[in-house]
N, C-alpha and C positions, 0 to 999 in steps of 0.2 A: 269750886265744886262744879259750877256750871260748865267751866272749860274742860274739865276732866270728862264729864258726861258727854260733851259734844265730841271729844276726841274718840271716845269709845264707839259712838254711833258711826263716825266716819270710817274707822278701821273695819267695823263689821260690814259696812256697805262695800268697801273695797274687797274684802275677803269673799263676800258673796259674788261680786262680779268676777273675780279671778277663778272661783270655783266653776262658774259656768263656762269660762274660757278653757279651763283645763278639761272639763268634761267634753266640750266641743272638740278639743284637740285629740282626745282619746278616741272619740267616735271617728274622727278623720283617719287617724292611723289605722284603726281596726278596719275601716272601709278599704283603705289602700291595700292592706294585707289580703283582705278577702278578694279584692279585684285582681291582685297580682297572682294569687293562688289560682283564681279562675283562668287568668291569662296563661300561667305556666301549664296548667292542666290542658288548656287548649292546644299548646304546643308540645304536649307529651309525645304525640305521634306525628309531629310536623317539624319542619326545619325552622329554627329561630329566624327572626327578621335579620336582614342584611347578610344572609348566608349565600355563598356562591361556590359552585363546584365547576372546575374547569372554565371559569369566567361566566358561567351560566347561573342566573339568579334562581334559587330554589326556595327562597323564603316562603313559609306558609304552606309549602307543598308536603304531601305525604310521600313516603318512600316510593310507592308505586308511581305516583304522579311525577316525581323527580326522575325515576328510571325512564319513563316514557319521554319526558322532555329531553333527556340526554341521549336518547337512542340514536339520533342523527349524528351526534358526535362520535359515537362508537363506530358507526359505519364509516365515517371519514378516517378514523384511525386505522381501519383495516387496509386502507390504501398504502399505508406506510410499511406494511409487513412484506417480507421478513427482514430480520436483522442479518447482515452479511459480515462475516469476519474474514478479512483479507490477510493472507500470509505475506504476500509480496505485492506492493503496489505496481511493480513493473511486470506482473504476470497475472494470469487469471486464477492463481492458486487461492481458492477461497472456499468457504462453506457457509450454509444458510441454516438459521434456526428461528423458530417462531417465538414471538414475544407473547407473554401471557397478559391479556388485558381484562377479560370479562370478570375474572375473580377480583382484580384490582378495583374495577368500578364498584362492585358490590362492597368491597372493604372501605372504599372512600365514602360511599353513601352512608354506611353505618357509622363511620367516624364523624361525618358531619352531623348526622341525626343525633348522635349521642353526646355531641359537644356540650359540656358544662351541665349535663343533666344528672350527673352523679354528684354535683355540688349541692350544698345546702342553699336554702332560699336566699340568704344575704350575700353569698358568694356568687351565685348564679345570676342574680338580678343585674349587676353591672355589666356582665358579658353579653347580655341579650342584645343590646343596641350597638355593640361594636361590630365592625365589618369582619366577616369571617370567610377566608378563602381557603378552599381545599382543592388539591390537584391530584389527578390520577397519574400514576407513573407505571410504565411498562416494566415488567420483571422477567427474569429468566430462571428456570429451575436450575439449581446448582448442578445437579447430576447431568442435565442436558448440556449445560454450558461447558462443564469440564470434559464431557465426552466429545463435544465438537472440537474443543481446543486440542485434546489428545489425538483426535483423528487427523487434524491438520499437521500436528507435530510428526506423527508417524509417517505421513505422506511426503512431507517436504523438508523435514530436518535433514541436514547433511552433517555426518560425523567428520570431525576434523581428523586429519592425518598428521600426527606430530612428526617433526623432523627426526631423522635417525642416521646413524653411521654404521656402515658395514665394511668389514675387512674380509675380502674374499679369500685371500691367501695369507696365512700367518707370516709375519716378518716382512711382507712385501708392501711398502707404502704406496706403490703404484696401483695396488688393488683396492685402495681405500675409496669408498664412495659415500658421499653425503646426499641423502634424500631430503630435499628441503621441506617436505610435508605439503599439506594442502589445507586451505581455509575451510571452516565449517560454519554452520548456522544452527541456532537452536531457538525454538519458540519458548518464551518465558511464560508458562501457563499462569502462574500467580499474578505477574505483572499485567498480563493481558486481561485477566479476569477483573482486576482492579480498574483498568482503563475502560472496560465495557460498562461496569457498574457506575463509574463516574459519569459517563454519557447518559445513562438511564436515570440519573437523578433529575434531569430536565423533565418537566411535565410533558406527557406524551403529545398534547396538542401543540406544544411549541417545538417539537422535534421536526426538523426538516428531513426529508428522505435521505439526503446526503449524510445526515448525522448517523444514520443506521448502517453506513458503510464504514466499519471500524477496522483499522489496521491492528493486527496482533503485534505484540512487542517481541521483536526478534533480536537476539544477541548474536553478535558475530564472534565465533570461536576461532579467532585468527591463530593459525599455527604455522603458516608458511614463512620460511626464512627468506629475507632479501639477500642480495648478493654479498653485502658486507657481513651479514650474519653467517652465510654459507662459508665465506672465507675464514671467519673466526672459528666456526665449527670444525672445519677441516684442520686448522692449525691445532686445535685442542685435541682432536682425535689422533692426530699424527704423533703426539707425544707418547702414545700408548703402543704404537707399533713396535713389535719385537720385545715387549715388556710382559713377561709372564710372572705372575705372583704365585709362589709356592709356600704353603704353610704346612709345617710338619710337627709331629709329636707322637710319642708312643709307637714309633715305627709306622705311623700313618701319615698320609699327605693329601692335601687338597690343592689342586693346581688350577689356576684360572688363566687361560691363554689370552693373548692380546686380542684375538677375535671375540672372545666372550666378554672381555672387559669393555671393548669398544661398543658392543651391542647394548650395554646398559646405560650408555650416555644419553642424556637429554639436553636440549639446547633451548636457551631463553628465546621466546618468540613474542614477548609482549604480554602474554597471559601466563604461560608456564615458566616459572623461574627456577624450578628444581634442576640441579645439575645431573642427577642420576635417577633412573627409574628404580626406586627402592623395592617396589613389588617384584620386578623382574630380577633384581639382585638377590632377594630372598629365595626366589625360585631357583636361581643358579646355585646358590649356596646349598640348598636342600638337595639338588641334583648331584653336586660334587662331593657331598659329605654323606650321602645315603649309605655308602659301603662302609663308613667308619662307625656309625652309631650301632651299638650292639649291646646285648646283655652280658653280664659276667659269665664266663665259661669255666667249669670245673675241669681239672686235669684228669687224664686217664692214660695209663701206661701198661700195655700187655705185651708179653714176649714169650719166646721159647728158645731153647738152645739146640743147635744143630749137632750132628754126630761128632764134629770136632770142637764142640763147646763154644761155637760162635754164637753171639747173641743175635737172634732174628726178631725184629719188632713186628708184632701183629697189629697193634693199634697204638697210636701216639696222638694224644690230644693235650696240648699244653694248656695250663691255666691262662686265661685271658681276663684282663680287667674289663668290666663293663664300661663303655665309653659313650658319652653324649657330647657332641660338639656344641660349644657355646656360640650359637648363631648370631646373637647380638654383638658379641665381641668381634667375631669374624667380619660381620657386616661393617662395623665401624673401622676396623683395620683396613679393609679393602677401600672404603671411601677415603680414608686418610692417605693411603698409598696413592690413589688416583689423584688426589689433590696435590700431593707432593710431586708426583711425576709431571703434572700439569705445570708446576712452577719451575720445572727444569732440574729437579733433584733426581739422582740415580737411585737404583735399588740398594746399591752398596752404601750410599750416604744415609738412606733411611734406616738400614740395619745398624750402621755405625752409631747413629744417634739413639737407637733403642735396640740393643742386642737381642731382646726377646720379642721384637715386633713380629717376626715371622713364625713364632711358636703357635701351634694350633691349640688354642685354649679349649680344654675339655673338662667335663666332670667325669670322675672315674669311681668305680666300685670294685673292690677286690673279690676274687672268687672264694668260695668256701673251701674248696680242695685245691691245694697248691701242687705243682709238679713235684716238688721235693718230697711230698707225702706219698708219692706213688712208686718210688724206686729207691734203691740204695747204691746206685751206680755213680752218683754225683751229678746226674742229669737233672739239675734243679731249676735252671733259669736261662733266659736268653742272654748270650754273651757276645753275639756277633750278628750283624744284619747287612745284607747287600741286595740291591734290586737293579733291574734293567728293563728296557722296553725294546720291542723289535717291530715297530710299525713298518709296513711296506714289505714284510717278508712274504715269500711265495708260500703256497699251501704246504709243499713238502718240507720246507724249512720249519714252519710252525709245528708240523707233526713231529719232526725230529727233536725239536726243543722239548716238547712234551714227553716224548719217549725217553730221552736222556734223563729228564728229571724224575720220571717214574722208576728208572733203573737205580738211580742213586739215592732216592728218598729213604730216609730213616737209616742211613748208614751210621754204624756205631764205630767209634775210634777209641781204643784203650789208651790209658795214660802212657806217654813215652812212645807211642806208635806213630810211624810216618805214614801219612795218607798219600797215595798216588792216584791222581784222577784217572789216568789211562788204565791202571790196574783195576780200579773200582768199577769203571764203566764197562770194561771187558771188550768183547768183540763188537766193533762198529761196522756193520756191513748190512747188505740187503737181506742176508740170511737171518739176521736177528730181527729184521723188520724196518730198518732205516730206509728212507727214500732219498732219491737224488736231489741235492740242492747245491748251491754254489759254495765252493771253498777256495782258499788261496793255496795253490800248489805249483811248484816249479816256475815261479814268476808269473803266474797267470791265474785268472779266476776261471774255475772249471766246475762242472757238475760232478758230484761224488756222493756216495751214500752217507757220508758223515756231515754233510752241510747242516749247520745249526748247532752242533755240539759245543762250539766255542761260546755260544750265548750262555750256556750253563757254566762253563769254566770261568768266563769273565765275571759272571755274577758271584760265583763262589770266591773269586779273588777279592772282590769288594767286601764280602762278608769277613774274609780273613783280615783285611786291613782294619776293619772296624773292631774285630775281636782282639787284635794284638797277638795272635798266634804266630809262631815262627814259620815263615814261608821259606822253603828250602830250594824251590825252583819255580821260576815264572819267566815266560817269554812273551814279548809283545807280538802283534801281527806284523806282517811285512809292510802293509800299508793300511791306511785308515779305513775302518769299516763304519758306515754311518750308524748302524744299530747301537754301537757302543758309545756313541757320543750324544744319544738322545738324553737330555737332562743331565749331561755330564761333560767333562772336558776330555780331550785326548790324553791317553796314557793310562787309563784305568781298565785295561783289557788283558786277557791272558789266553794265548792260543794253545791248543793241544792237537796232537796228531799221534800216530803210532811211534813207538820207540821213545826217544829222549825228549821229544817235544811235549812236555808234560807240565802239570801244575801239581806241586807237592808241598806239604807242610807237616809239622810235627805237633802232636798234642802235648804241649809243655805245661799242662795243668795237672792237678792231682786227681781229677776224676775223669770219667768217660765223657766223650763228646757225642752228640747226636746231630747229624746234618738233616735238615728238613728243606726240601725243594718244592716250592709252590709255583703252580703255573695257572695263568688265566689266558687261555687261548683266544677268548673273545676280545679282551682288552689288550692282548699282545704284551703281556707284562709277566714277569717272574720275579721271585724273591728267594733268597737262600737265608735260612736262619740256623745259627749254630747254638745249640743248647749244651750247657755244662755247669760248672761251678765257678763263679767269678772269684778271682783272688784279689780283686780290687784294682786290676790294671786298667789303664785308660790309654787312648790313642789320640794322636793329633797329626793331621796332614799339614806339613809346612813346606815352605820354599818351592811351591809349585811354579813351574816356568815352562812356557812353550816358545820355540824360536825356530829359525831356519826355514821359514815358509818357502815352498817351491810350488809354482803353478804346475798343473797337470800338463803333460806333453800333448802334442797333437794326436788326434785319433789315429788308430792303425786300422787299415782295411786289409782283410785277408781274403784272397780269391777263393771262392767255393763253387765248384761246378754243380753242386746239388741244388743251388738256388737259381731262380729265374734270372736272366741277364738284367743287371742294374739293381736288383733287389738287395736290401740291406737287412741284416739281422744282428742286433747288438748282443754281444756275448760277454762283454766286460765293461766296467763303468769307470769313468775318470775320477781321480782322487788327487788332491794336492798333497805335497810332502810337508812334513813338519817333525820337529824333535820336541820331546817333552820329558820333564823329570820332576820328581817330588820326593820328599822324605817323610816316612811314617815314624813318628816318635812314640815309643811305648814306655809308659811310666808305671811304677808299682803303686800300691795303694797310698804310700806316703809321698808320692810325687817325684820320687827319684827315677831318673832315666834308666830303663833296662836295656833298650836297644834303639838304634836309629837305622831303620831299614831304608835303603836308597833304591829307587826304581828309575830306570831310564828307558825311553822308547824312541826309536828312530823309524819313522814312517816314510817310505820312499814315495815320490810322485808316481802316479799311475796313469796310463793312457786308457782311454775308452777304446774298445776293440769291436770291430764290426766284420761279420762275414759278408762278402760282396759277391753276388751272382755274376758269373761270367758266361 
């Protein structure tokens, strides 16, 4: 019992002692908190201990005191201004812009003053005695920096000149020129901006004046070909000389000459790897197909009868499908053709591998009123088409072609009737309005009022071949005429003159025929269209052959006392001789051969002739 009592007294004594120790500890902690609060309140508007700004100790200072202490440093910083952006280190091409410092000092002071003061007591307390370094950095206004870089770029950037090929004369490889292009340079604004900001990450006090001479980032836009590349470019462009791409459909055609095709070539220069300028190609396609795209056209046929009951057409508008060239398809075909030609393939091989390759792909829309709805003569549809060009014709010849076409336009031919070109065109003389142009007569080229009429007869002959109508008379020219071989081979011409030198055919269909003659005097192009009722016949030119080439004889000089002594005046042009033949096979709707019309032409060699003053 005594032992138990003694133990209780001992425990109570220890408890009493621990209580006083606990109470003392609480007073101590409370005192520390109070003192810390007082300490933190003291630094509420002062910098914490061990705080440095730009390596200057500002601990215990107020904001104003710190600003005053740092003022000398601000002054030193002004000696490092301005920042200079250099375009080219080998030149004086540069611009200067001012750095913004004062606002940054203020921002840095506030950042240092507010450090950890938004934390609670227990989080802020351990940060008080850590060393705290703050640095002021120079900055540039984005707008000002971008403006300075843009100004430099505008002043000193050089546009590259990409290499190009030019063919000055179609079909003439000697006129092919390769322009190697020229190198360029371009200021990379985004990259330069990044480089400048990277430099300004360094505290401004540590920036050396040379650090503020910053080179802009310049990209070389190399485009100039070296000699090896020039040789390769010339070889590539040479494969297109004398290669003309012709796409046709719906009696429309889009032709791309060797000059135009060569102009869209581009050449690899280390940066540009495209083989073709596709933007320029699209522009070329749009230019060459603008005349083809059209809305649908309704037909109209108005006429009256003469005293002898002959049908006189007052208005003739055939129905036309609305057409829209598929530019994407055409672009791809041109590119594929150029690639094939570049590999050494011929146009014939391209067409053989894909018979529809040179079809002009188009979207079409039928007219609401067809030609068949406008008349009961059987003039319902197009059954024959022919075309020709006459580049290089003198003004009087162009006029005569147009006049002949106007005289013959909308000629009606009854079933079973034979058409005579000479009879239909009538008197061809100055009295009717024809002008003097060159014709072939009596073994020489001479001026006469009927020059150019054969352009119309030759084009009509081509339409007759296409239609399969029965040609009863056709004569070739004595010698080759350049106009009739534009986009065609020798042998597809028909000469006419007074008397029996005529072009004739019979309307061997069940309905009437209408001949339409179209002229484009600006494009120096004409077309003949034959309208009637198709009986399903088809035509095919086979066994074409040309042979017996003979060079033109030496020029002939004819003395002319009307010219000054020694003066020359060319009055006739040289032409080589050649023979040509072909057969036009006409089949009925079931494919059975109706006729095989054979045509033969013998063109004599011709001398150039000059009048020579004596």
